[in-house]
Every structure is written in structure tokens, then in C-alpha cells.
N, C-alpha and C positions, 0 to 999 in steps of 0.2 A: 455272435456272428454265425451265419449259416451259409452253407453252399447248397444249392438246389440243382438237382439233375432230373430230367424228365425223359422217359423212354421215347423212342421215335414215334411210336403209335399213341403216346399220351396216356397209356393205361397205367404206368407205374411212375410214381413220384418219389424220388429219394431226397431226403433232407439230411444234411450232414452238419450237426452242431459242432462248432469249434470252440474249445475251451470249456467254460462252465455252462451247464444246462440248468439255469435257475431263473428267478423272477425277472432278471434283466432281459431275458430273451422272450418273454411271454408274447409281446405284441408281434415281433417279427416271426416267431414260430407260427402263431395263429394265421398271420397273413400269408405265410408260405404255402399253406394248403387251402385256405378259404377264398382267396382272390383269383383262383384259376377260372378261366372261362367255362371249362368243362371239368367236373370233378374226376379224379383218377379212380380206378377201381382197386388199386393196390398201392399201399403206402409203405415205404421203407425208411426207417431212421437208422442211419449208419453212425455208430458211436466211436468209430476208429480214432477220431480227433477230439473226443470229449474226455475231459479229465475229472469231471465232477457232476453229480446230479443231486438235487435236493427234492424236498416234498413238492415244491412248486413245479419242478420238472416232471415229477410223476403225475401231477395233476394235468399238465399239458399233454402228456401221452394219453391220459384218459379222455381228454377233450378230442384229440385226434381220432381215437377209437370210436367215440360217439359220432363224430362227423362222418367217419368212414362207414357207418352202418351198425354200430354196436356189436351184437353177437355174431353178425354176418360179416364183420369187417375183416379185411385182409391187411393186417398191419404186422410188419416184421421188424424186430429190433436186432440189428446186426453188429458184429465186431465190438461187443461190449467188453470192457476191461473186467478183470476179476472183481474189482471193487464195485463197479456199476452192476455187474451181474448179481452180486451178492445183495445189493440194495433192491434190485428188481425181484429177486427171489423172496426176500423177507416181506416185500409188499405183495407177494402172490401174483405178480404180473404174468408169470408163465401160464396161468389159467385164462388170461385175457387176450394176450397177443402171442405171436410166435417168436421165441427166443432160441435160436439154434445153439 
């Protein structure tokens, strides 16, 4: 399940995965950002309510980055638990997206 928030000007789309970020969320995650009438210029994934991420979840984040413009993408991953931050670090995601 996801919660989706959009800034008033439509520039920032925040996606909040709830529970497990894995293959069961693939379709809904993809639809969360690809079905917008006008693409956002900044994407935020807020992991505050996410307890787990697997390799499929990592792949979904790469697809979001690609959709958002690849190397020019503005993708931020926020509020990662120590476990999720560790997985992202091992996968070298800090070189691809912003993880504060």
C-alpha cells in the first residue's frame, strides 16, 4: 500500500510505501508516478512507514530514477530505517539518489 502526496504546485510528488516494499507493490508503485497528467520534477520516497525492502524494491527505485531523468533526476529517499539505509548503502544507491 502507498500514500501519495503532491505539492500544491505539482512539482514534488511524495510516495510513502507502507509495510513491505517488494514485488507485491510493483504495479501500484509504477502507477503512482507514471499516470500523472504532468510529470513532477522532484520525487520523494518517504520510508518512515516501510519495514522492509528487497531487490525488487531496489529495482523499482531505479525505474523511478530512470523515469525522472536518470542522472539529472531529483529523487530523494527520506526517513530510512537503519536496516533500509544499510541495504541502500550496500547497493550503492547513495551515488544514484539523495539519501540524507
